[in-house]
C-alpha positions in Angstrom: -36.5 -17.0 22.0 -38.5 -19.8 23.6 -41.7 -18.2 24.9 -45.2 -20.1 24.6 -48.6 -18.4 25.3 -51.5 -20.8 25.4 -55.2 -20.5 26.1 -56.2 -23.8 27.5 -58.4 -25.8 29.8 -56.9 -27.4 32.9 -57.7 -31.3 32.4 -55.7 -32.9 34.9 -53.5 -32.0 37.8 -51.1 -34.4 39.7 -50.6 -34.3 43.4 -48.1 -31.6 44.8 -44.7 -32.9 45.0 -41.4 -31.5 45.9 -38.1 -31.4 44.0 -34.9 -32.7 45.6 -34.2 -29.1 46.6 -37.6 -28.9 48.3 -39.4 -26.8 45.8 -43.0 -27.5 45.2 -43.9 -28.9 41.7 -47.3 -29.8 40.0 -47.7 -31.8 36.9 -50.6 -30.7 34.6 -52.2 -31.8 31.5 -53.6 -28.9 29.4 -56.2 -28.9 26.4 -56.4 -26.3 23.8 -58.9 -25.9 20.9 -59.2 -23.0 18.4 -59.6 -22.1 14.9 -56.6 -20.4 13.1 -55.8 -19.2 9.6 -53.1 -21.1 7.6 -52.3 -20.3 4.0 -55.5 -18.1 3.8 -57.7 -21.1 4.9 -59.2 -21.8 8.3 -57.9 -24.6 10.2 -59.2 -26.3 13.5 -56.6 -26.9 16.0 -56.7 -29.1 19.0 -54.0 -30.5 21.4 -53.2 -31.8 24.8 -49.9 -30.8 26.3 -48.1 -32.1 29.3 -47.2 -29.0 31.7 -45.1 -28.3 34.8 -45.5 -25.6 37.4 -42.7 -25.0 39.9 -42.4 -22.8 43.0 -45.0 -20.1 44.1 -47.2 -20.7 40.9 -48.2 -24.2 42.3 -50.5 -22.5 45.0 -52.9 -20.8 42.5 -52.8 -23.7 40.0 -53.6 -26.3 42.9 -56.6 -24.0 43.7 -57.8 -23.8 40.0 -60.7 -26.1 39.4 -60.4 -28.9 36.9 -62.1 -27.8 33.7 -61.2 -24.1 34.1 -59.9 -22.0 31.2 -56.9 -19.9 31.6 -54.0 -18.2 29.7 -50.8 -20.0 30.5 -47.3 -18.6 29.7 -44.0 -20.2 29.8 -41.5 -22.1 27.9 -40.8 -25.5 26.2 -38.1 -27.9 27.3 -37.3 -31.6 26.7 -39.1 -34.0 28.9 -36.8 -35.7 31.6 -37.0 -39.0 29.8 -35.9 -37.4 26.5 -39.3 -38.2 24.8 -41.3 -35.3 23.8 -41.6 -31.7 25.3 -43.0 -30.3 28.5 -44.6 -26.8 28.8 -43.0 -25.2 31.7 -45.6 -22.8 33.1 -44.3 -19.4 34.5 -47.5 -17.4 34.5 -51.2 -18.0 34.6 -54.2 -15.5 34.3 -57.4 -17.5 35.0 -59.6 -14.4 34.6 -58.2 -13.6 31.3 -60.5 -16.1 29.5 -64.2 -15.4 29.3 -66.4 -18.5 29.9 
């Protein structure tokens, strides 16, 4: 199964663009920071991940203010250039994260 749920902050949002099929798409940069337990010890985790939203989800993400925290759900896929991975966002819940 390829499913990712990530609490993150919206750091960057590219301009709205359209795929060759005419579907709206937004490139995003998300930042996550938390503390998890690994092998019985606390570990601080932080990362930035490139993300992509396609279709109807682009409208609410275009309206989400930079710096907003939200829960993003989706899947990971290889980047088009074959270097690294991209988080394909399929759901977002901005109200789910307390500020």
